[in-house]
C-alpha positions as CSV (number, residue, x, y, z in Angstrom):
1,M,-49.2,46.2,-96.7
2,S,-51.3,43.3,-97.4
3,P,-50.0,40.0,-96.0
4,A,-48.1,37.7,-98.4
5,P,-50.2,35.1,-100.0
6,S,-49.9,31.7,-98.3
7,S,-49.1,28.5,-100.2
8,P,-52.2,26.9,-101.6
9,A,-53.7,24.2,-99.4
10,A,-54.0,20.6,-100.6
11,P,-57.1,19.9,-102.6
12,P,-59.9,18.6,-100.2
13,A,-60.5,15.6,-102.5
14,A,-56.9,14.4,-102.2
15,G,-57.0,14.7,-98.4
16,A,-60.3,12.8,-98.2
17,A,-58.9,10.1,-100.4
18,A,-55.8,9.7,-98.3
19,E,-58.0,9.5,-95.1
20,R,-60.3,6.8,-96.7
21,E,-57.2,4.8,-97.7
22,A,-55.8,5.0,-94.2
23,R,-59.1,3.8,-92.7
24,L,-59.5,1.0,-95.3
25,T,-55.9,-0.1,-94.6
26,A,-56.5,-0.3,-90.8
27,L,-59.8,-2.1,-91.4
28,L,-58.3,-4.7,-93.6
29,V,-55.2,-5.5,-91.5
30,A,-57.0,-5.3,-88.1
31,G,-60.0,-7.2,-89.5
32,A,-57.9,-10.0,-90.8
33,M,-56.2,-10.6,-87.5
34,I,-59.4,-10.3,-85.4
35,L,-61.5,-12.5,-87.7
36,G,-58.7,-15.1,-87.7
37,A,-58.4,-15.0,-83.9
38,V,-62.2,-15.6,-83.6
39,L,-62.3,-18.4,-86.2
40,Q,-59.3,-20.0,-84.6
41,I,-61.4,-21.0,-81.6
42,W,-62.9,-23.7,-83.8
43,V,-60.2,-24.2,-86.4
44,P,-56.9,-25.4,-84.9
45,P,-53.6,-24.1,-86.4
46,G,-51.6,-26.2,-88.7
47,P,-49.8,-26.2,-92.0
48,L,-52.9,-27.2,-94.0
49,T,-54.9,-24.6,-92.1
50,L,-52.4,-21.9,-93.0
51,V,-52.2,-22.7,-96.7
52,A,-56.0,-23.3,-97.3
53,A,-57.0,-20.2,-95.3
54,S,-54.4,-18.0,-97.0
55,G,-55.4,-19.1,-100.5
56,L,-59.2,-18.8,-99.9
57,A,-59.0,-15.5,-98.2
58,S,-56.7,-14.1,-100.8
59,L,-59.2,-15.1,-103.6
60,V,-62.0,-13.5,-101.7
61,V,-60.2,-10.2,-101.2
62,L,-59.1,-10.1,-104.9
63,A,-62.7,-10.9,-106.0
64,L,-64.0,-7.9,-104.0
65,A,-61.2,-5.7,-105.2
66,F,-62.1,-6.3,-108.9
67,A,-65.9,-6.6,-108.5
68,V,-66.7,-3.8,-106.0
69,P,-66.2,-0.2,-107.3
70,G,-64.1,2.0,-105.1
71,R,-60.5,2.3,-104.0
72,L,-60.0,-1.2,-102.6
73,R,-57.7,-2.4,-105.3
74,T,-55.7,0.9,-105.3
75,T,-55.4,0.7,-101.5
76,L,-54.1,-2.9,-101.7
77,A,-51.4,-1.8,-104.2
78,G,-50.4,1.3,-102.2
79,F,-47.3,1.9,-100.1
80,R,-49.3,2.7,-97.0
81,F,-51.0,-0.7,-97.0
82,T,-47.8,-2.6,-97.7
83,A,-45.9,-0.8,-94.9
84,T,-48.7,-1.4,-92.4
85,L,-48.9,-5.1,-93.4
86,L,-45.1,-5.5,-93.1
87,I,-45.2,-4.0,-89.6
88,A,-48.0,-6.5,-88.6
89,L,-46.0,-9.4,-90.0
90,A,-42.9,-8.1,-88.1
91,V,-44.9,-8.2,-84.8
92,F,-45.8,-11.8,-85.5
93,A,-42.2,-12.7,-86.2
94,I,-41.1,-11.1,-82.9
95,I,-43.7,-13.0,-81.0
96,G,-42.8,-16.2,-82.8
97,T,-39.1,-15.7,-81.9
98,L,-39.7,-14.9,-78.2
99,V,-42.1,-17.8,-77.7
100,L,-41.1,-21.3,-78.3
101,Q,-43.1,-22.9,-81.1
102,G,-44.7,-26.3,-81.3
103,K,-44.1,-27.5,-77.7
104,P,-46.5,-29.3,-75.3
105,A,-48.9,-27.1,-73.5
106,A,-47.4,-28.1,-70.1
107,L,-44.1,-26.5,-71.1
108,Y,-45.6,-23.1,-71.6
109,L,-47.3,-23.2,-68.2
110,Q,-44.0,-24.1,-66.5
111,R,-41.7,-21.8,-68.4
112,Y,-43.8,-18.6,-68.9
113,G,-45.6,-18.6,-65.6
114,A,-48.7,-16.3,-65.7
115,F,-48.3,-15.8,-69.5
116,G,-48.4,-19.5,-70.2
117,P,-52.2,-19.8,-70.3
118,I,-52.5,-16.7,-72.5
119,I,-49.9,-18.1,-74.9
120,V,-51.8,-21.3,-75.2
121,A,-55.3,-19.7,-75.4
122,L,-54.2,-17.3,-78.2
123,R,-52.4,-20.0,-80.0
124,F,-49.1,-18.2,-79.8
125,D,-47.5,-21.6,-79.4
126,D,-48.0,-22.2,-83.2
127,I,-48.4,-18.6,-84.4
128,F,-47.1,-19.1,-87.9
129,H,-49.7,-21.8,-88.7
130,G,-52.7,-19.9,-87.2
131,L,-55.6,-18.1,-88.9
132,P,-54.5,-14.5,-88.0
133,F,-51.1,-15.1,-89.7
134,A,-53.0,-16.7,-92.6
135,G,-55.1,-13.6,-92.9
136,L,-52.0,-11.4,-93.2
137,N,-50.5,-13.7,-95.8
138,A,-53.8,-13.5,-97.8
139,L,-53.6,-9.7,-97.8
140,F,-50.0,-9.8,-98.9
141,G,-50.8,-12.1,-101.9
142,A,-53.8,-9.9,-102.8
143,A,-51.6,-6.8,-102.6
144,I,-49.0,-8.4,-105.0
145,I,-51.6,-9.3,-107.6
146,S,-53.5,-5.9,-107.3
147,S,-50.2,-4.0,-107.7
148,A,-49.4,-6.0,-110.9
149,S,-52.9,-5.6,-112.3
150,L,-52.7,-1.8,-112.1
151,R,-49.6,-1.9,-114.3
152,W,-50.9,-4.3,-116.9
153,P,-50.1,-4.9,-119.7
154,V,-46.5,-6.0,-119.5
155,S,-44.0,-3.9,-121.5
156,A,-40.2,-3.8,-121.8
157,R,-40.2,-0.8,-119.5
158,R,-42.2,-2.6,-116.8
159,A,-40.8,-6.2,-117.2
160,G,-38.6,-5.9,-114.1
161,F,-41.6,-5.0,-112.0
162,F,-43.6,-8.0,-113.2
163,V,-40.6,-10.4,-112.9
164,A,-40.0,-9.3,-109.3
165,H,-43.7,-9.8,-108.4
166,V,-43.8,-13.2,-110.1
167,G,-40.8,-14.1,-107.9
168,L,-42.8,-13.1,-104.8
169,L,-45.7,-15.3,-105.9
170,V,-43.4,-18.2,-106.7
171,T,-41.6,-17.9,-103.3
172,G,-45.0,-17.8,-101.5
173,A,-46.2,-20.9,-103.5
174,G,-42.9,-22.7,-102.6
175,A,-43.3,-21.8,-98.9
176,A,-46.9,-23.1,-99.0
177,A,-45.7,-26.4,-100.6
178,S,-43.0,-26.7,-97.9
179,S,-45.5,-26.1,-95.2
180,V,-48.0,-28.7,-96.3
181,L,-45.8,-31.3,-98.1
182,S,-42.5,-31.3,-96.2
183,V,-41.7,-34.2,-94.0
184,R,-39.2,-34.3,-91.2
185,G,-38.3,-37.4,-89.2
186,R,-35.8,-39.7,-87.6
187,I,-34.0,-42.9,-88.8
188,D,-32.2,-45.2,-86.4
189,L,-29.5,-47.4,-88.0
190,F,-27.1,-50.0,-86.7
191,A,-24.0,-51.1,-88.6
192,G,-24.6,-54.5,-90.1
193,G,-28.3,-54.3,-89.1
194,A,-31.5,-54.1,-91.1
195,V,-32.0,-51.6,-93.8
196,A,-34.3,-48.6,-93.3
197,T,-37.2,-48.0,-95.6
198,E,-39.3,-45.7,-93.5
199,V,-39.0,-42.5,-91.5
200,R,-40.5,-41.9,-88.1
201,V,-42.2,-38.5,-88.6
202,T,-41.6,-35.8,-85.9
203,R,-43.1,-32.4,-85.3
204,G,-41.3,-29.9,-83.1
205,G,-38.7,-32.5,-82.3
206,Q,-41.3,-34.9,-80.9
207,P,-42.4,-38.2,-82.5
208,T,-45.9,-38.2,-83.9
209,G,-46.3,-41.9,-84.3
210,A,-46.6,-41.6,-88.1
211,L,-44.3,-43.3,-90.6
212,A,-43.4,-42.0,-94.0
213,P,-41.9,-44.2,-96.8
214,L,-38.4,-43.3,-97.9
215,G,-38.8,-44.7,-101.4
216,F,-35.4,-46.4,-101.2
217,E,-33.3,-48.6,-99.0
218,L,-30.8,-47.2,-96.6
219,K,-28.1,-49.3,-94.9
220,L,-25.4,-48.3,-92.4
221,D,-22.2,-50.0,-93.3
222,Q,-19.9,-48.5,-90.7
223,F,-20.1,-45.8,-88.0
224,D,-16.9,-44.0,-86.9
225,L,-16.7,-41.9,-83.7
226,V,-13.7,-39.5,-83.8
227,N,-12.8,-38.1,-80.4
228,Y,-10.7,-35.1,-79.5
229,Q,-7.3,-35.7,-77.9
230,T,-7.0,-35.1,-74.2
231,E,-6.7,-31.4,-73.7
232,Y,-7.0,-28.7,-71.0
233,R,-9.4,-25.8,-71.5
234,V,-10.7,-22.8,-69.7
235,T,-14.4,-23.5,-69.4
236,Y,-17.3,-21.0,-68.9
237,Y,-20.4,-22.2,-67.0
238,E,-23.8,-20.7,-66.2
239,V,-26.1,-22.0,-63.5
240,E,-29.5,-22.8,-65.1
241,R,-32.8,-23.6,-63.5
242,T,-35.0,-26.3,-65.1
243,V,-38.1,-28.3,-64.2
244,R,-38.0,-32.0,-64.8
245,D,-41.0,-34.2,-64.0
246,G,-42.4,-31.3,-62.0
247,V,-39.3,-31.0,-59.8
248,P,-37.3,-27.7,-60.1
249,L,-33.6,-28.4,-60.6
250,E,-30.6,-26.1,-60.6
251,G,-27.1,-26.9,-61.9
252,P,-24.2,-25.6,-64.0
253,R,-24.2,-25.9,-67.7
254,L,-21.2,-25.6,-70.0
255,K,-21.7,-22.7,-72.4
256,T,-18.3,-22.5,-74.1
257,S,-14.6,-23.2,-73.6
258,F,-11.3,-21.6,-74.5
259,D,-8.0,-23.2,-75.7
260,P,-5.2,-21.8,-73.5
261,L,-2.8,-22.1,-76.4
262,Q,-2.8,-20.6,-79.9
263,E,-1.0,-21.3,-83.1
264,R,2.2,-19.2,-83.6
265,R,3.8,-19.0,-87.0
266,A,7.6,-18.9,-86.8
267,L,10.4,-19.3,-89.2
268,S,11.8,-22.3,-87.4
269,D,8.5,-24.0,-86.7
270,D,5.4,-23.7,-88.9
271,S,2.9,-24.8,-86.2
272,A,4.4,-23.9,-82.8
273,R,2.0,-23.5,-79.9
274,A,2.2,-20.6,-77.5
275,P,0.0,-19.3,-74.6
276,D,-3.0,-17.3,-75.7
277,L,-2.6,-14.1,-73.6
278,T,-5.4,-12.0,-75.3
279,W,-8.5,-10.8,-73.5
280,H,-11.8,-12.8,-74.0
281,R,-15.2,-11.2,-73.6
282,L,-17.9,-13.0,-71.6
283,P,-21.7,-12.2,-71.2
284,A,-22.8,-9.5,-68.7
285,G,-19.7,-7.4,-69.6
286,D,-17.1,-9.7,-67.8
287,S,-13.8,-10.6,-69.5
288,F,-10.7,-12.6,-68.7
289,R,-7.2,-13.3,-70.0
290,L,-4.4,-15.7,-69.2
291,K,-1.2,-14.2,-67.7
292,G,0.6,-17.6,-67.7
293,V,0.2,-21.2,-68.8
294,Y,2.2,-23.9,-66.9
295,P,2.1,-27.4,-68.3
296,D,4.0,-28.8,-65.3
297,F,3.3,-26.3,-62.6
298,V,5.8,-25.6,-59.8
299,R,5.6,-22.9,-57.1
300,T,8.9,-21.4,-55.9
301,T,9.5,-18.8,-53.2
302,T,12.3,-16.3,-53.1
303,A,13.5,-13.8,-50.5
304,A,15.4,-10.6,-50.9
305,A,17.0,-8.4,-48.2
306,A,14.8,-5.4,-47.5
307,P,14.5,-2.9,-44.7
308,G,11.5,-3.4,-42.5
309,G,11.1,-7.1,-43.4
310,Q,11.3,-10.1,-41.2
311,P,13.9,-12.9,-40.7
312,A,13.9,-15.5,-43.4
313,L,15.8,-18.8,-43.7
314,Q,16.3,-20.9,-46.8
315,V,16.0,-24.7,-46.3
316,T,16.1,-27.5,-48.8
317,V,14.2,-30.7,-48.0
318,E,14.6,-33.6,-50.5
319,G,15.8,-31.3,-53.2
320,K,13.0,-28.7,-52.8
321,S,14.0,-25.3,-51.5
322,R,11.8,-23.0,-49.5
323,W,12.2,-19.8,-47.5
324,L,10.8,-20.0,-43.9
325,V,9.9,-17.1,-41.6
326,H,9.4,-17.3,-37.8
327,G,6.8,-19.8,-36.9
328,E,6.8,-21.8,-40.2
329,S,7.9,-25.4,-40.9
330,V,8.2,-27.7,-43.8
331,T,7.6,-31.5,-43.8
332,S,9.0,-34.2,-46.2
333,A,6.7,-35.9,-48.7
334,D,6.6,-39.1,-46.6
335,G,6.0,-37.2,-43.3
336,R,9.0,-38.7,-41.6
337,L,11.1,-35.5,-41.1
338,A,10.4,-31.8,-40.6
339,V,12.3,-28.5,-40.4
340,A,10.9,-25.8,-38.1
341,F,12.2,-22.2,-37.8
342,A,11.5,-19.6,-35.0
343,A,13.1,-16.8,-33.0
344,A,13.5,-19.1,-30.0
345,R,13.7,-22.8,-30.1
346,P,10.5,-24.1,-31.8
347,A,8.5,-27.0,-30.6
348,P,8.8,-30.3,-32.5
349,P,5.9,-30.8,-35.0
350,P,3.6,-33.6,-33.7
351,G,3.8,-37.0,-35.3
352,V,7.2,-36.5,-37.0
353,P,9.9,-39.0,-36.0
354,M,12.8,-36.6,-36.8
355,A,12.7,-32.8,-36.5
356,F,15.3,-30.2,-37.1
357,L,14.5,-27.2,-34.8
358,I,16.3,-24.0,-35.9
359,S,16.5,-21.1,-33.5
360,D,17.3,-17.7,-34.9
361,E,18.3,-16.1,-31.6
362,A,20.5,-19.0,-30.4
363,R,21.9,-19.6,-33.9
364,Q,21.6,-23.3,-33.5
365,V,20.0,-26.4,-34.9
366,V,18.5,-29.0,-32.6
367,V,18.2,-32.5,-34.1
368,H,15.2,-34.0,-32.2
369,T,14.5,-37.7,-32.4
370,A,12.8,-40.3,-30.1
371,D,16.3,-41.3,-28.9
372,G,17.4,-37.8,-27.8
373,E,18.6,-34.5,-29.1
374,Q,21.8,-33.2,-30.7
375,V,22.7,-29.5,-30.9
376,L,24.6,-28.1,-33.9
377,P,25.7,-24.6,-34.8
378,L,23.6,-22.8,-37.4
379,T,25.8,-22.2,-40.5
380,D,25.1,-21.4,-44.1
381,G,25.4,-24.6,-46.2
382,L,24.9,-27.0,-43.2
383,A,24.1,-30.5,-44.6
384,L,22.0,-32.8,-42.4
385,L,21.0,-36.4,-42.7
386,G,23.4,-37.1,-45.5
387,G,22.3,-34.0,-47.5
388,A,18.6,-34.8,-47.3
389,V,18.2,-31.5,-45.5
390,R,20.4,-28.4,-46.2
391,V,20.3,-25.1,-44.5
392,G,20.8,-22.0,-46.7
393,P,21.4,-18.4,-45.9
394,L,19.7,-16.5,-43.1
395,L,18.4,-13.0,-43.9
396,Q,17.6,-10.9,-40.8
397,S,15.3,-8.5,-42.8
398,A,13.8,-9.8,-45.9
399,V,10.7,-9.8,-48.1
400,R,9.4,-13.1,-49.6
401,T,7.8,-13.4,-53.0
402,T,6.2,-16.4,-54.7
403,E,6.9,-17.2,-58.4
404,Y,5.1,-19.5,-60.7
405,G,6.9,-21.6,-63.2
406,S,6.8,-24.9,-65.1
407,R,9.3,-27.7,-65.1
408,S,8.6,-28.0,-68.9
409,V,7.6,-25.4,-71.4
410,D,7.1,-27.8,-74.3
411,Y,3.4,-26.9,-74.9
412,G,3.0,-29.3,-77.9
413,D,4.1,-32.4,-76.0
414,P,1.1,-34.1,-74.2
415,A,3.5,-35.9,-71.9
416,A,4.7,-32.6,-70.6
417,W,1.3,-31.7,-69.1
418,R,1.9,-33.5,-65.8
419,N,0.5,-30.8,-63.5
420,P,-1.2,-28.2,-65.7
421,A,-2.1,-24.8,-64.3
422,V,-3.0,-21.3,-65.6
423,L,-2.8,-17.9,-64.0
424,L,-6.1,-16.2,-64.8
425,E,-6.9,-12.5,-64.7
426,T,-10.6,-11.6,-64.6
427,R,-12.2,-8.2,-65.1
428,S,-15.7,-7.9,-63.6
429,G,-17.3,-4.5,-62.9
430,G,-14.0,-2.8,-63.5
431,V,-12.2,-4.8,-60.8
432,L,-9.1,-6.9,-61.8
433,K,-8.4,-10.1,-59.9
434,D,-5.8,-12.8,-60.3
435,E,-6.6,-16.5,-59.8
436,L,-4.3,-19.5,-60.0
437,L,-6.2,-22.6,-61.3
438,L,-4.8,-26.2,-61.3
439,A,-6.5,-28.8,-63.5
440,N,-5.7,-31.5,-60.9
441,Q,-7.4,-29.4,-58.2
442,P,-10.4,-28.0,-60.0
443,R,-12.4,-25.1,-58.5
444,A,-14.7,-22.4,-59.7
445,V,-13.9,-18.7,-60.2
446,R,-17.0,-16.6,-59.7
447,L,-17.7,-13.6,-62.0
448,G,-19.8,-10.5,-61.7
449,S,-23.0,-12.5,-62.3
450,P,-23.7,-14.9,-59.4
451,N,-24.7,-17.5,-61.9
452,A,-21.5,-17.5,-64.0
453,F,-18.1,-18.9,-63.3
454,L,-14.9,-20.0,-64.9
455,A,-12.8,-23.2,-64.4
456,F,-9.7,-24.9,-65.7
457,E,-10.5,-28.5,-66.6
458,R,-9.1,-31.6,-68.3
459,R,-11.3,-32.4,-71.3
460,E,-11.2,-35.9,-72.7
461,G,-13.4,-38.3,-74.5
462,E,-15.4,-35.5,-76.2
463,A,-16.7,-36.4,-79.7
464,K,-15.0,-34.4,-82.5
465,A,-17.0,-35.9,-85.3
466,Y,-19.2,-38.9,-86.0
467,L,-19.3,-40.4,-89.5
468,S,-22.0,-42.7,-90.9
469,H,-20.9,-44.7,-93.9
470,V,-24.2,-45.6,-95.7
471,T,-25.3,-47.2,-98.9
472,A,-28.6,-46.0,-100.6
473,R,-30.3,-48.3,-103.1
474,Q,-33.2,-47.4,-105.3
475,G,-33.8,-50.1,-107.9
476,D,-30.6,-50.4,-109.9
477,V,-29.2,-47.2,-108.5
478,V,-26.7,-47.7,-105.7
479,E,-24.9,-44.8,-104.1
480,P,-22.5,-45.0,-101.1
481,A,-21.9,-41.8,-99.0
482,V,-20.4,-40.6,-95.8
483,I,-22.8,-38.5,-93.6
484,S,-21.4,-36.2,-91.0
485,V,-22.4,-33.1,-89.1
486,N,-22.7,-30.2,-91.6
487,D,-22.2,-32.6,-94.5
488,P,-25.6,-34.1,-95.3
489,F,-26.4,-36.6,-98.0
490,T,-29.2,-36.1,-100.6
491,F,-30.8,-39.0,-102.3
492,G,-34.3,-39.8,-103.7
493,G,-35.7,-36.4,-102.7
494,W,-34.6,-36.8,-99.1
495,T,-31.7,-35.0,-97.3
496,L,-30.1,-37.0,-94.5
497,Y,-28.4,-35.2,-91.6
498,Q,-26.1,-36.7,-88.9
499,V,-27.7,-35.7,-85.5
500,N,-27.1,-38.4,-82.9
501,Y,-24.9,-41.2,-81.7
502,N,-24.7,-43.4,-78.6
503,P,-21.2,-43.7,-77.0
504,E,-22.3,-46.9,-75.2
505,Q,-23.4,-48.4,-78.5
506,P,-20.7,-47.8,-81.1
507,T,-22.7,-49.4,-84.0
508,Y,-25.6,-47.0,-83.7
509,S,-26.2,-43.9,-85.8
510,G,-29.2,-41.4,-85.6
511,L,-30.1,-39.6,-88.7
512,E,-32.6,-36.8,-89.4
513,A,-34.4,-37.1,-92.8
514,V,-36.0,-34.1,-94.4
515,R,-38.1,-34.0,-97.6
516,D,-39.0,-30.5,-98.7
517,P,-40.5,-30.3,-102.3
518,G,-41.1,-26.5,-102.0
519,V,-37.5,-25.4,-101.3
520,T,-36.6,-25.4,-105.0
521,W,-39.5,-23.1,-105.8
522,V,-38.5,-20.8,-102.9
523,F,-35.0,-20.4,-104.3
524,A,-36.4,-20.0,-107.8
525,G,-38.6,-17.2,-106.5
526,F,-35.6,-15.5,-104.9
527,T,-33.8,-15.6,-108.2
528,L,-36.6,-14.0,-110.0
529,I,-36.9,-11.3,-107.4
530,C,-33.2,-10.5,-107.8
531,L,-33.4,-10.5,-111.6
532,G,-36.5,-8.2,-111.5
533,V,-34.9,-5.7,-109.1
534,A,-31.7,-5.6,-111.2
535,Y,-33.7,-5.0,-114.4
536,M,-35.7,-2.2,-112.7
537,F,-32.5,-0.4,-111.5
538,Y,-30.2,-0.9,-114.5
539,V,-32.3,-1.6,-117.6
540,E,-35.6,0.3,-117.3
541,P,-34.0,3.8,-116.8
542,R,-32.2,3.4,-120.1
543,L,-35.3,2.3,-121.9
544,R,-37.3,5.3,-120.7
545,G,-34.7,8.0,-121.4
546,G,-31.7,6.5,-123.0
547,G,-29.8,6.4,-119.7
548,I,-30.0,7.1,-116.1
549,E,-31.5,10.5,-115.4
550,R,-29.1,13.1,-113.9
551,P,-30.0,16.4,-112.3
552,A,-29.9,19.5,-114.5
553,P,-26.9,21.7,-114.2
554,P,-27.4,24.9,-112.1
555,P,-28.1,28.1,-114.1
556,P,-25.3,30.5,-114.8
557,S,-24.6,33.1,-112.1
558,G,-26.7,36.2,-112.6
559,T,-29.4,34.4,-114.5
560,P,-32.8,34.8,-112.8
561,S,-34.2,31.6,-111.6
């Protein structure tokens, strides 16, 4: 039998065309980046460099695509070229995200070590304003226009495609206008002080020394600083290493904090507060939860009869009860009296004027003072010194336990937080561990990472909000406004943001002023893109075939295919 005929091979002409398109795509993308990197040696990066180079290079590529015969224009409009270009742009975006942008050269040498000189030499410190990035933008613009030109003229069936591409061009033009014409700077105001008419221009957060006119007068009428009420929070710190003035420094930095309480909706109280006992995740896989919240912490010990235990005696000194085992003692708050318990007669604690020495074997209490001693029988309920010291039950075999509690459980009353504490349970590397933290005796709880720890702290005096009451005047137009964080004020083409204050100078307010004439065009372009894509998906299919195409039904069974 002769072998079955194989499927026909692809035409050689189609394969050669695809190979030429792939080579041309690689040549254009790689050539734009290499040529830009070489020219960047003499042309420093910057907004004007980006816009001018992108526009000129795009015109050159378009002129060649229309003037030179061949597949250049088809390649620019093809999917392979667009995909390759987007990959290259994504690589630039990754580098620009990993490397800080627009900072002094010394910072890169200190922060990135051996890579610092490479970053500065290749201009990665301002990668989005350099010539290699401009070359990729030029190719992207040329690809948009080439793709549209191959589908000219505009018709109802292709209107969505053209609207979307016009949106891309409008977005690019708006971004170019923002890059060149936008201004960002700082305004320092004082309540009752002089009006501001200029902006101190900044770049990368650093002052440039240039001034830009506001075009109107801005006056600070009043500045309000709203602080949080005193509260207690579980805080998470990480130890960070920094270099300041050439000196390496290491210290903890607050990363976040957690409220030990949460809102609890109840029928009797619409805003009751209760302990937050849920687990909270931390970086590096650590987590923690609160097992107890004690506004006015008190520690109590209890003892219960148990075989195999040890003798335990309950004593009460100045109203505070405690269980003692052999060899332990308790001293009053003023240090003037003490109670000691042992099998045989214990020695008097040093430096105490009056001591009650309790012997388990002799069943007696020796009252020891500087004037002499008095021996009393050990009985349950024995009151000494007018009831300042009371002897409770004696258990010959007992096990002691320590319990945590609070003298007050009114979580919503700030006056009840006299001695706040929390019982913290941490989970690190699968190991659970309990820690008791007192706000009046702060300490750190180390986690799995050696540079991370938790604490329980009193937080007070922290700024909750700062509000600038301003008046803007432009000719006969006067507009008062209140500027706060996340609530800016727009006037005269500028947008003013609240960014700074000085707790030592309550009349000072620091504002950031931004003027961006291209942002409107950017959003207009986004709108056109959305409209064009919607038209292509929902309108054009109906214009072509009276509705969205559906697959044909399968042939009846038994019908040869």
